[in-house]
PyMOL Python script that loads the backbone (N, CA, C, O; Angstrom):
from pymol import cmd

cmd.read_pdbstr("""\
ATOM      1  N   MET A   1     -16.715 -91.860 -23.097  1.00  0.00           N
ATOM      2  CA  MET A   1     -15.821 -92.483 -22.331  1.00  0.00           C
ATOM      3  C   MET A   1     -16.867 -92.903 -20.973  1.00  0.00           C
ATOM      4  O   MET A   1     -17.790 -92.227 -20.519  1.00  0.00           O
ATOM      5  N   LEU A   2     -16.438 -94.077 -20.573  1.00  0.00           N
ATOM      6  CA  LEU A   2     -17.166 -94.490 -19.383  1.00  0.00           C
ATOM      7  C   LEU A   2     -16.072 -94.519 -18.168  1.00  0.00           C
ATOM      8  O   LEU A   2     -14.887 -94.754 -18.405  1.00  0.00           O
ATOM      9  N   LYS A   3     -16.523 -94.282 -16.950  1.00  0.00           N
ATOM     10  CA  LYS A   3     -15.897 -94.121 -15.787  1.00  0.00           C
ATOM     11  C   LYS A   3     -16.414 -95.206 -14.598  1.00  0.00           C
ATOM     12  O   LYS A   3     -17.563 -95.242 -14.158  1.00  0.00           O
ATOM     13  N   VAL A   4     -15.421 -95.986 -14.227  1.00  0.00           N
ATOM     14  CA  VAL A   4     -15.923 -96.809 -12.958  1.00  0.00           C
ATOM     15  C   VAL A   4     -14.961 -96.643 -11.751  1.00  0.00           C
ATOM     16  O   VAL A   4     -13.730 -96.628 -11.752  1.00  0.00           O
ATOM     17  N   ARG A   5     -15.839 -96.521 -10.715  1.00  0.00           N
ATOM     18  CA  ARG A   5     -14.873 -96.488  -9.217  1.00  0.00           C
ATOM     19  C   ARG A   5     -14.586 -97.979  -9.088  1.00  0.00           C
ATOM     20  O   ARG A   5     -15.374 -98.900  -9.305  1.00  0.00           O
ATOM     21  N   THR A   6     -13.201 -98.056  -8.661  1.00  0.00           N
ATOM     22  CA  THR A   6     -12.671 -99.263  -8.216  1.00  0.00           C
ATOM     23  C   THR A   6     -12.822 -99.637  -6.786  1.00  0.00           C
ATOM     24  O   THR A   6     -13.130 -98.748  -5.992  1.00  0.00           O
ATOM     25  N   SER A   7     -12.642-100.835  -6.373  1.00  0.00           N
ATOM     26  CA  SER A   7     -12.757-101.238  -5.027  1.00  0.00           C
ATOM     27  C   SER A   7     -11.729-102.065  -4.397  1.00  0.00           C
ATOM     28  O   SER A   7     -11.774-103.220  -4.821  1.00  0.00           O
ATOM     29  N   GLY A   8     -10.791-101.852  -3.497  1.00  0.00           N
ATOM     30  CA  GLY A   8      -9.961-102.745  -2.858  1.00  0.00           C
ATOM     31  C   GLY A   8      -8.532-102.692  -3.889  1.00  0.00           C
ATOM     32  O   GLY A   8      -7.636-103.510  -3.682  1.00  0.00           O
ATOM     33  N   VAL A   9      -8.443-101.984  -4.658  1.00  0.00           N
ATOM     34  CA  VAL A   9      -6.978-101.663  -5.370  1.00  0.00           C
ATOM     35  C   VAL A   9      -6.528-100.632  -5.256  1.00  0.00           C
ATOM     36  O   VAL A   9      -7.188 -99.878  -4.541  1.00  0.00           O
ATOM     37  N   CYS A  10      -5.337-100.107  -5.812  1.00  0.00           N
ATOM     38  CA  CYS A  10      -4.828 -98.893  -5.756  1.00  0.00           C
ATOM     39  C   CYS A  10      -5.414 -97.805  -6.613  1.00  0.00           C
ATOM     40  O   CYS A  10      -5.710 -96.702  -6.152  1.00  0.00           O
ATOM     41  N   ALA A  11      -5.574 -98.144  -7.867  1.00  0.00           N
ATOM     42  CA  ALA A  11      -6.262 -97.248  -8.727  1.00  0.00           C
ATOM     43  C   ALA A  11      -7.735 -96.840  -8.257  1.00  0.00           C
ATOM     44  O   ALA A  11      -8.583 -97.694  -7.996  1.00  0.00           O
ATOM     45  N   LYS A  12      -7.946 -95.599  -8.179  1.00  0.00           N
ATOM     46  CA  LYS A  12      -9.164 -95.043  -8.031  1.00  0.00           C
ATOM     47  C   LYS A  12     -10.368 -95.272  -8.909  1.00  0.00           C
ATOM     48  O   LYS A  12     -11.489 -95.664  -8.585  1.00  0.00           O
ATOM     49  N   GLU A  13      -9.860 -94.921 -10.165  1.00  0.00           N
ATOM     50  CA  GLU A  13     -10.949 -95.189 -11.113  1.00  0.00           C
ATOM     51  C   GLU A  13     -10.322 -95.939 -12.438  1.00  0.00           C
ATOM     52  O   GLU A  13      -9.103 -96.025 -12.588  1.00  0.00           O
ATOM     53  N   ILE A  14     -11.170 -96.421 -13.291  1.00  0.00           N
ATOM     54  CA  ILE A  14     -10.959 -96.698 -14.778  1.00  0.00           C
ATOM     55  C   ILE A  14     -11.749 -96.020 -15.421  1.00  0.00           C
ATOM     56  O   ILE A  14     -12.931 -95.856 -15.118  1.00  0.00           O
ATOM     57  N   HIS A  15     -11.077 -95.463 -16.562  1.00  0.00           N
ATOM     58  CA  HIS A  15     -11.841 -94.767 -17.741  1.00  0.00           C
ATOM     59  C   HIS A  15     -11.407 -95.877 -19.012  1.00  0.00           C
ATOM     60  O   HIS A  15     -10.327 -96.421 -19.242  1.00  0.00           O
ATOM     61  N   TYR A  16     -12.789 -95.963 -19.755  1.00  0.00           N
ATOM     62  CA  TYR A  16     -12.541 -96.748 -20.667  1.00  0.00           C
ATOM     63  C   TYR A  16     -13.638 -96.513 -21.744  1.00  0.00           C
ATOM     64  O   TYR A  16     -14.705 -95.981 -21.436  1.00  0.00           O
ATOM     65  N   GLU A  17     -13.320 -96.980 -23.206  1.00  0.00           N
ATOM     66  CA  GLU A  17     -14.215 -96.779 -24.129  1.00  0.00           C
ATOM     67  C   GLU A  17     -14.466 -98.318 -24.733  1.00  0.00           C
ATOM     68  O   GLU A  17     -13.484 -99.053 -24.633  1.00  0.00           O
ATOM     69  N   VAL A  18     -15.436 -98.788 -25.232  1.00  0.00           N
ATOM     70  CA  VAL A  18     -15.632 -99.883 -26.087  1.00  0.00           C
ATOM     71  C   VAL A  18     -16.593 -99.449 -27.308  1.00  0.00           C
ATOM     72  O   VAL A  18     -17.511 -98.631 -27.253  1.00  0.00           O
ATOM     73  N   GLU A  19     -16.202-100.121 -28.315  1.00  0.00           N
ATOM     74  CA  GLU A  19     -16.831 -99.988 -29.477  1.00  0.00           C
ATOM     75  C   GLU A  19     -16.989-101.134 -30.195  1.00  0.00           C
ATOM     76  O   GLU A  19     -15.943-101.690 -30.531  1.00  0.00           O
ATOM     77  N   ASN A  20     -18.295-101.768 -30.607  1.00  0.00           N
ATOM     78  CA  ASN A  20     -18.626-102.924 -31.346  1.00  0.00           C
ATOM     79  C   ASN A  20     -17.888-103.976 -30.748  1.00  0.00           C
ATOM     80  O   ASN A  20     -17.351-104.783 -31.506  1.00  0.00           O
ATOM     81  N   GLY A  21     -17.743-104.135 -29.285  1.00  0.00           N
ATOM     82  CA  GLY A  21     -17.089-105.198 -28.630  1.00  0.00           C
ATOM     83  C   GLY A  21     -15.397-105.108 -28.648  1.00  0.00           C
ATOM     84  O   GLY A  21     -14.680-106.037 -28.274  1.00  0.00           O
ATOM     85  N   ILE A  22     -15.017-104.121 -29.033  1.00  0.00           N
ATOM     86  CA  ILE A  22     -13.661-103.911 -29.114  1.00  0.00           C
ATOM     87  C   ILE A  22     -13.273-102.675 -28.061  1.00  0.00           C
ATOM     88  O   ILE A  22     -13.922-101.631 -27.978  1.00  0.00           O
ATOM     89  N   ILE A  23     -11.915-103.043 -27.156  1.00  0.00           N
ATOM     90  CA  ILE A  23     -11.584-101.956 -26.314  1.00  0.00           C
ATOM     91  C   ILE A  23     -10.993-100.985 -27.134  1.00  0.00           C
ATOM     92  O   ILE A  23     -10.101-101.340 -27.904  1.00  0.00           O
ATOM     93  N   LYS A  24     -11.413 -99.612 -27.081  1.00  0.00           N
ATOM     94  CA  LYS A  24     -10.718 -98.627 -28.022  1.00  0.00           C
ATOM     95  C   LYS A  24      -9.741 -97.844 -27.087  1.00  0.00           C
ATOM     96  O   LYS A  24      -8.662 -97.495 -27.567  1.00  0.00           O
ATOM     97  N   HIS A  25     -10.044 -97.536 -25.760  1.00  0.00           N
ATOM     98  CA  HIS A  25      -9.259 -96.953 -24.600  1.00  0.00           C
ATOM     99  C   HIS A  25      -9.328 -97.271 -23.243  1.00  0.00           C
ATOM    100  O   HIS A  25     -10.446 -97.446 -22.758  1.00  0.00           O
ATOM    101  N   VAL A  26      -8.238 -97.388 -22.474  1.00  0.00           N
ATOM    102  CA  VAL A  26      -8.335 -97.669 -21.033  1.00  0.00           C
ATOM    103  C   VAL A  26      -7.228 -96.789 -20.451  1.00  0.00           C
ATOM    104  O   VAL A  26      -6.097 -96.600 -20.900  1.00  0.00           O
ATOM    105  N   GLU A  27      -7.840 -96.260 -19.278  1.00  0.00           N
ATOM    106  CA  GLU A  27      -7.046 -95.380 -18.385  1.00  0.00           C
ATOM    107  C   GLU A  27      -7.361 -95.883 -16.987  1.00  0.00           C
ATOM    108  O   GLU A  27      -8.486 -96.022 -16.508  1.00  0.00           O
ATOM    109  N   PHE A  28      -6.084 -96.160 -16.351  1.00  0.00           N
ATOM    110  CA  PHE A  28      -6.428 -96.406 -14.724  1.00  0.00           C
ATOM    111  C   PHE A  28      -6.149 -95.106 -14.201  1.00  0.00           C
ATOM    112  O   PHE A  28      -5.291 -94.515 -14.855  1.00  0.00           O
ATOM    113  N   VAL A  29      -6.591 -94.503 -13.262  1.00  0.00           N
ATOM    114  CA  VAL A  29      -6.414 -93.121 -12.623  1.00  0.00           C
ATOM    115  C   VAL A  29      -5.817 -93.631 -11.249  1.00  0.00           C
ATOM    116  O   VAL A  29      -6.574 -94.264 -10.512  1.00  0.00           O
ATOM    117  N   GLY A  30      -4.682 -93.431 -10.906  1.00  0.00           N
ATOM    118  CA  GLY A  30      -3.975 -93.924  -9.759  1.00  0.00           C
ATOM    119  C   GLY A  30      -3.295 -95.154  -9.892  1.00  0.00           C
ATOM    120  O   GLY A  30      -3.303 -95.606 -11.037  1.00  0.00           O
ATOM    121  N   GLY A  31      -2.690 -95.840  -9.006  1.00  0.00           N
ATOM    122  CA  GLY A  31      -1.970 -97.106  -8.759  1.00  0.00           C
ATOM    123  C   GLY A  31      -0.935 -97.028  -9.367  1.00  0.00           C
ATOM    124  O   GLY A  31      -0.675 -95.883  -9.735  1.00  0.00           O
ATOM    125  N   CYS A  32       0.024 -98.045  -9.721  1.00  0.00           N
ATOM    126  CA  CYS A  32       1.149 -98.208 -10.527  1.00  0.00           C
ATOM    127  C   CYS A  32       1.307 -97.811 -11.906  1.00  0.00           C
ATOM    128  O   CYS A  32       1.058 -98.558 -12.852  1.00  0.00           O
ATOM    129  N   PRO A  33       1.829 -96.323 -12.032  1.00  0.00           N
ATOM    130  CA  PRO A  33       1.741 -95.961 -13.483  1.00  0.00           C
ATOM    131  C   PRO A  33       2.419 -96.781 -14.651  1.00  0.00           C
ATOM    132  O   PRO A  33       1.916 -96.942 -15.763  1.00  0.00           O
ATOM    133  N   GLY A  34       3.414 -97.185 -14.306  1.00  0.00           N
ATOM    134  CA  GLY A  34       4.247 -98.142 -15.527  1.00  0.00           C
ATOM    135  C   GLY A  34       3.249 -99.258 -15.813  1.00  0.00           C
ATOM    136  O   GLY A  34       2.845 -99.364 -16.971  1.00  0.00           O
ATOM    137  N   ASN A  35       2.800-100.116 -14.864  1.00  0.00           N
ATOM    138  CA  ASN A  35       1.821-101.127 -15.176  1.00  0.00           C
ATOM    139  C   ASN A  35       0.766-100.896 -15.824  1.00  0.00           C
ATOM    140  O   ASN A  35       0.394-101.515 -16.821  1.00  0.00           O
ATOM    141  N   ALA A  36       0.044 -99.704 -15.129  1.00  0.00           N
ATOM    142  CA  ALA A  36      -1.251 -99.091 -15.721  1.00  0.00           C
ATOM    143  C   ALA A  36      -1.157 -98.937 -17.346  1.00  0.00           C
ATOM    144  O   ALA A  36      -1.866 -99.522 -18.165  1.00  0.00           O
ATOM    145  N   ILE A  37      -0.074 -97.978 -17.616  1.00  0.00           N
ATOM    146  CA  ILE A  37       0.212 -97.546 -18.958  1.00  0.00           C
ATOM    147  C   ILE A  37       0.295 -99.003 -19.933  1.00  0.00           C
ATOM    148  O   ILE A  37      -0.341 -99.211 -20.967  1.00  0.00           O
ATOM    149  N   GLY A  38       1.141 -99.792 -19.355  1.00  0.00           N
ATOM    150  CA  GLY A  38       1.571-100.949 -20.245  1.00  0.00           C
ATOM    151  C   GLY A  38       0.309-101.886 -20.319  1.00  0.00           C
ATOM    152  O   GLY A  38       0.139-102.532 -21.353  1.00  0.00           O
ATOM    153  N   LEU A  39      -0.451-101.981 -19.437  1.00  0.00           N
ATOM    154  CA  LEU A  39      -1.714-102.857 -19.743  1.00  0.00           C
ATOM    155  C   LEU A  39      -2.753-102.024 -20.569  1.00  0.00           C
ATOM    156  O   LEU A  39      -3.341-102.593 -21.488  1.00  0.00           O
ATOM    157  N   SER A  40      -3.023-100.647 -20.280  1.00  0.00           N
ATOM    158  CA  SER A  40      -3.595 -99.984 -21.402  1.00  0.00           C
ATOM    159  C   SER A  40      -3.294-100.226 -22.677  1.00  0.00           C
ATOM    160  O   SER A  40      -4.179-100.583 -23.455  1.00  0.00           O
ATOM    161  N   ASN A  41      -1.977-100.065 -23.082  1.00  0.00           N
ATOM    162  CA  ASN A  41      -1.535-100.289 -24.332  1.00  0.00           C
ATOM    163  C   ASN A  41      -1.889-101.579 -24.957  1.00  0.00           C
ATOM    164  O   ASN A  41      -2.461-101.711 -26.040  1.00  0.00           O
ATOM    165  N   MET A  42      -1.472-102.562 -24.127  1.00  0.00           N
ATOM    166  CA  MET A  42      -1.613-104.055 -24.496  1.00  0.00           C
ATOM    167  C   MET A  42      -3.093-104.162 -24.821  1.00  0.00           C
ATOM    168  O   MET A  42      -3.424-104.588 -25.928  1.00  0.00           O
ATOM    169  N   LEU A  43      -4.197-103.723 -23.732  1.00  0.00           N
ATOM    170  CA  LEU A  43      -5.535-103.780 -24.108  1.00  0.00           C
ATOM    171  C   LEU A  43      -6.265-103.205 -25.426  1.00  0.00           C
ATOM    172  O   LEU A  43      -7.013-103.883 -26.132  1.00  0.00           O
ATOM    173  N   THR A  44      -5.989-102.071 -25.615  1.00  0.00           N
ATOM    174  CA  THR A  44      -6.365-101.187 -26.707  1.00  0.00           C
ATOM    175  C   THR A  44      -6.473-102.143 -28.202  1.00  0.00           C
ATOM    176  O   THR A  44      -5.460-102.469 -28.820  1.00  0.00           O
ATOM    177  N   GLY A  45      -7.554-102.431 -28.545  1.00  0.00           N
ATOM    178  CA  GLY A  45      -7.815-103.216 -29.955  1.00  0.00           C
ATOM    179  C   GLY A  45      -8.277-104.593 -29.593  1.00  0.00           C
ATOM    180  O   GLY A  45      -8.666-105.382 -30.453  1.00  0.00           O
ATOM    181  N   GLN A  46      -8.241-104.832 -28.531  1.00  0.00           N
ATOM    182  CA  GLN A  46      -8.578-106.311 -28.043  1.00  0.00           C
ATOM    183  C   GLN A  46     -10.150-106.568 -27.885  1.00  0.00           C
ATOM    184  O   GLN A  46     -10.903-105.676 -27.491  1.00  0.00           O
ATOM    185  N   LEU A  47     -10.553-107.742 -28.193  1.00  0.00           N
ATOM    186  CA  LEU A  47     -11.913-108.019 -28.153  1.00  0.00           C
ATOM    187  C   LEU A  47     -12.533-108.091 -26.187  1.00  0.00           C
ATOM    188  O   LEU A  47     -12.008-108.649 -25.224  1.00  0.00           O
ATOM    189  N   VAL A  48     -13.505-107.460 -26.266  1.00  0.00           N
ATOM    190  CA  VAL A  48     -14.001-107.329 -24.649  1.00  0.00           C
ATOM    191  C   VAL A  48     -14.020-108.950 -24.047  1.00  0.00           C
ATOM    192  O   VAL A  48     -13.437-109.275 -23.012  1.00  0.00           O
ATOM    193  N   ALA A  49     -14.618-109.663 -24.699  1.00  0.00           N
ATOM    194  CA  ALA A  49     -14.573-111.255 -24.249  1.00  0.00           C
ATOM    195  C   ALA A  49     -13.567-111.939 -23.917  1.00  0.00           C
ATOM    196  O   ALA A  49     -13.670-112.850 -23.095  1.00  0.00           O
ATOM    197  N   GLU A  50     -12.399-111.612 -24.508  1.00  0.00           N
ATOM    198  CA  GLU A  50     -11.370-112.156 -24.602  1.00  0.00           C
ATOM    199  C   GLU A  50     -10.383-111.606 -23.375  1.00  0.00           C
ATOM    200  O   GLU A  50      -9.560-112.342 -22.830  1.00  0.00           O
ATOM    201  N   VAL A  51     -10.549-110.445 -23.077  1.00  0.00           N
ATOM    202  CA  VAL A  51      -9.918-109.423 -22.107  1.00  0.00           C
ATOM    203  C   VAL A  51     -10.740-110.069 -20.850  1.00  0.00           C
ATOM    204  O   VAL A  51     -10.000-110.689 -20.087  1.00  0.00           O
ATOM    205  N   VAL A  52     -11.851-110.054 -20.552  1.00  0.00           N
ATOM    206  CA  VAL A  52     -12.630-110.403 -19.643  1.00  0.00           C
ATOM    207  C   VAL A  52     -12.235-111.699 -19.070  1.00  0.00           C
ATOM    208  O   VAL A  52     -11.969-111.802 -17.873  1.00  0.00           O
ATOM    209  N   GLU A  53     -12.185-112.770 -19.951  1.00  0.00           N
ATOM    210  CA  GLU A  53     -11.736-113.971 -19.640  1.00  0.00           C
ATOM    211  C   GLU A  53     -10.204-114.127 -19.213  1.00  0.00           C
ATOM    212  O   GLU A  53      -9.934-114.887 -18.283  1.00  0.00           O
ATOM    213  N   LYS A  54      -9.373-113.545 -19.756  1.00  0.00           N
ATOM    214  CA  LYS A  54      -7.966-113.308 -19.310  1.00  0.00           C
ATOM    215  C   LYS A  54      -7.919-112.612 -18.117  1.00  0.00           C
ATOM    216  O   LYS A  54      -7.264-113.227 -17.276  1.00  0.00           O
ATOM    217  N   LEU A  55      -8.363-111.572 -17.733  1.00  0.00           N
ATOM    218  CA  LEU A  55      -8.306-111.092 -16.455  1.00  0.00           C
ATOM    219  C   LEU A  55      -9.126-110.911 -15.223  1.00  0.00           C
ATOM    220  O   LEU A  55      -8.746-110.286 -14.233  1.00  0.00           O
ATOM    221  N   LYS A  56     -10.405-111.570 -15.369  1.00  0.00           N
ATOM    222  CA  LYS A  56     -11.267-111.559 -14.345  1.00  0.00           C
ATOM    223  C   LYS A  56     -10.962-112.265 -13.077  1.00  0.00           C
ATOM    224  O   LYS A  56     -11.653-112.119 -12.069  1.00  0.00           O
ATOM    225  N   ASP A  57      -9.851-113.083 -13.144  1.00  0.00           N
ATOM    226  CA  ASP A  57      -9.519-113.943 -11.824  1.00  0.00           C
ATOM    227  C   ASP A  57      -8.061-113.449 -11.458  1.00  0.00           C
ATOM    228  O   ASP A  57      -7.501-114.272 -10.733  1.00  0.00           O
ATOM    229  N   VAL A  58      -7.360-112.447 -11.722  1.00  0.00           N
ATOM    230  CA  VAL A  58      -6.100-111.786 -11.680  1.00  0.00           C
ATOM    231  C   VAL A  58      -6.181-111.305 -10.095  1.00  0.00           C
ATOM    232  O   VAL A  58      -7.101-110.571  -9.734  1.00  0.00           O
ATOM    233  N   LYS A  59      -5.220-111.736  -9.222  1.00  0.00           N
ATOM    234  CA  LYS A  59      -5.134-111.198  -7.984  1.00  0.00           C
ATOM    235  C   LYS A  59      -3.974-110.467  -8.032  1.00  0.00           C
ATOM    236  O   LYS A  59      -3.164-110.537  -8.957  1.00  0.00           O
ATOM    237  N   CYS A  60      -3.834-109.545  -6.760  1.00  0.00           N
ATOM    238  CA  CYS A  60      -2.748-108.606  -6.529  1.00  0.00           C
ATOM    239  C   CYS A  60      -2.248-109.052  -5.220  1.00  0.00           C
ATOM    240  O   CYS A  60      -3.106-109.006  -4.338  1.00  0.00           O
ATOM    241  N   GLY A  61      -1.252-109.411  -4.910  1.00  0.00           N
ATOM    242  CA  GLY A  61      -0.768-109.848  -3.526  1.00  0.00           C
ATOM    243  C   GLY A  61      -1.848-110.842  -3.069  1.00  0.00           C
ATOM    244  O   GLY A  61      -2.414-111.754  -3.671  1.00  0.00           O
ATOM    245  N   SER A  62      -1.948-110.397  -1.867  1.00  0.00           N
ATOM    246  CA  SER A  62      -2.986-111.179  -0.837  1.00  0.00           C
ATOM    247  C   SER A  62      -4.528-110.640  -1.011  1.00  0.00           C
ATOM    248  O   SER A  62      -5.549-111.158  -0.557  1.00  0.00           O
ATOM    249  N   LYS A  63      -4.388-109.335  -1.874  1.00  0.00           N
ATOM    250  CA  LYS A  63      -5.890-109.103  -2.289  1.00  0.00           C
ATOM    251  C   LYS A  63      -6.713-110.034  -2.969  1.00  0.00           C
ATOM    252  O   LYS A  63      -6.115-110.965  -3.509  1.00  0.00           O
ATOM    253  N   ASN A  64      -7.880-110.002  -3.062  1.00  0.00           N
ATOM    254  CA  ASN A  64      -8.949-110.926  -3.607  1.00  0.00           C
ATOM    255  C   ASN A  64      -9.072-110.458  -4.971  1.00  0.00           C
ATOM    256  O   ASN A  64      -9.606-111.276  -5.720  1.00  0.00           O
ATOM    257  N   THR A  65      -8.703-109.303  -5.522  1.00  0.00           N
ATOM    258  CA  THR A  65      -8.820-108.511  -6.670  1.00  0.00           C
ATOM    259  C   THR A  65      -7.660-108.099  -7.195  1.00  0.00           C
ATOM    260  O   THR A  65      -6.594-108.444  -6.685  1.00  0.00           O
ATOM    261  N   SER A  66      -7.719-107.320  -8.268  1.00  0.00           N
ATOM    262  CA  SER A  66      -6.447-106.441  -8.786  1.00  0.00           C
ATOM    263  C   SER A  66      -7.026-105.268  -9.872  1.00  0.00           C
ATOM    264  O   SER A  66      -8.214-105.158 -10.175  1.00  0.00           O
ATOM    265  N   CYS A  67      -6.105-104.558 -10.306  1.00  0.00           N
ATOM    266  CA  CYS A  67      -6.656-103.518 -11.193  1.00  0.00           C
ATOM    267  C   CYS A  67      -7.208-104.081 -12.504  1.00  0.00           C
ATOM    268  O   CYS A  67      -8.118-103.514 -13.109  1.00  0.00           O
ATOM    269  N   PRO A  68      -6.551-105.374 -12.987  1.00  0.00           N
ATOM    270  CA  PRO A  68      -7.029-105.901 -14.044  1.00  0.00           C
ATOM    271  C   PRO A  68      -8.334-106.418 -13.741  1.00  0.00           C
ATOM    272  O   PRO A  68      -9.215-106.072 -14.528  1.00  0.00           O
ATOM    273  N   SER A  69      -8.666-107.155 -12.801  1.00  0.00           N
ATOM    274  CA  SER A  69     -10.070-107.884 -12.397  1.00  0.00           C
ATOM    275  C   SER A  69     -10.909-106.871 -12.260  1.00  0.00           C
ATOM    276  O   SER A  69     -12.068-107.077 -12.619  1.00  0.00           O
ATOM    277  N   GLN A  70     -10.563-105.575 -11.730  1.00  0.00           N
ATOM    278  CA  GLN A  70     -11.686-104.568 -11.660  1.00  0.00           C
ATOM    279  C   GLN A  70     -11.875-104.240 -12.892  1.00  0.00           C
ATOM    280  O   GLN A  70     -13.041-103.883 -13.059  1.00  0.00           O
ATOM    281  N   LEU A  71     -11.216-104.198 -13.885  1.00  0.00           N
ATOM    282  CA  LEU A  71     -11.570-103.714 -15.362  1.00  0.00           C
ATOM    283  C   LEU A  71     -12.306-104.657 -15.781  1.00  0.00           C
ATOM    284  O   LEU A  71     -13.339-104.286 -16.338  1.00  0.00           O
ATOM    285  N   ALA A  72     -12.104-105.912 -15.695  1.00  0.00           N
ATOM    286  CA  ALA A  72     -12.795-107.096 -16.291  1.00  0.00           C
ATOM    287  C   ALA A  72     -14.207-107.103 -15.843  1.00  0.00           C
ATOM    288  O   ALA A  72     -15.134-107.197 -16.648  1.00  0.00           O
ATOM    289  N   LEU A  73     -14.381-107.003 -14.539  1.00  0.00           N
ATOM    290  CA  LEU A  73     -16.011-106.641 -13.870  1.00  0.00           C
ATOM    291  C   LEU A  73     -16.401-105.521 -14.420  1.00  0.00           C
ATOM    292  O   LEU A  73     -17.570-105.679 -14.771  1.00  0.00           O
ATOM    293  N   ALA A  74     -16.024-104.453 -14.683  1.00  0.00           N
ATOM    294  CA  ALA A  74     -16.418-103.167 -15.606  1.00  0.00           C
ATOM    295  C   ALA A  74     -17.008-103.688 -17.097  1.00  0.00           C
ATOM    296  O   ALA A  74     -18.120-103.418 -17.551  1.00  0.00           O
ATOM    297  N   LEU A  75     -16.044-104.443 -17.687  1.00  0.00           N
ATOM    298  CA  LEU A  75     -16.411-104.674 -18.920  1.00  0.00           C
ATOM    299  C   LEU A  75     -17.375-105.687 -19.291  1.00  0.00           C
ATOM    300  O   LEU A  75     -17.814-105.747 -20.440  1.00  0.00           O
ATOM    301  N   GLN A  76     -17.764-106.572 -18.278  1.00  0.00           N
ATOM    302  CA  GLN A  76     -18.774-107.577 -18.190  1.00  0.00           C
ATOM    303  C   GLN A  76     -19.978-107.169 -18.866  1.00  0.00           C
ATOM    304  O   GLN A  76     -20.588-107.974 -19.570  1.00  0.00           O
ATOM    305  N   VAL A  77     -20.435-105.788 -18.684  1.00  0.00           N
ATOM    306  CA  VAL A  77     -21.483-105.350 -19.172  1.00  0.00           C
ATOM    307  C   VAL A  77     -21.752-105.268 -20.563  1.00  0.00           C
ATOM    308  O   VAL A  77     -22.868-105.092 -21.052  1.00  0.00           O
ATOM    309  N   HIS A  78     -20.663-105.405 -21.194  1.00  0.00           N
ATOM    310  CA  HIS A  78     -20.445-105.139 -22.609  1.00  0.00           C
ATOM    311  C   HIS A  78     -20.451-106.617 -23.234  1.00  0.00           C
ATOM    312  O   HIS A  78     -20.044-106.741 -24.389  1.00  0.00           O
ATOM    313  N   LEU A  79     -20.853-107.641 -22.590  1.00  0.00           N
ATOM    314  CA  LEU A  79     -20.804-109.104 -23.286  1.00  0.00           C
ATOM    315  C   LEU A  79     -22.303-109.235 -23.722  1.00  0.00           C
ATOM    316  O   LEU A  79     -22.689-110.246 -24.308  1.00  0.00           O
TER     317      LEU A  79
END
""", "prot")
cmd.dss("prot")
cmd.show_as("cartoon", "prot")
cmd.util.cbc("prot")
cmd.orient("prot")
């Protein structure tokens, strides 16, 4: 399990696991629980490359980033 500290968002950390280019597990620590659980459930089993492309530019309100965008940044090392 990999852990990444986030910046500029409500979630403090993201825990995730990738195997052979596929997301096996995602957990947001902190932030909005319902959205975090829903997003985690949707991402499990998805290809890293597709998730990065879809989430990399997502903004949260007036912020320049979001929890999904922070995950995309972390996942880029797996491309």
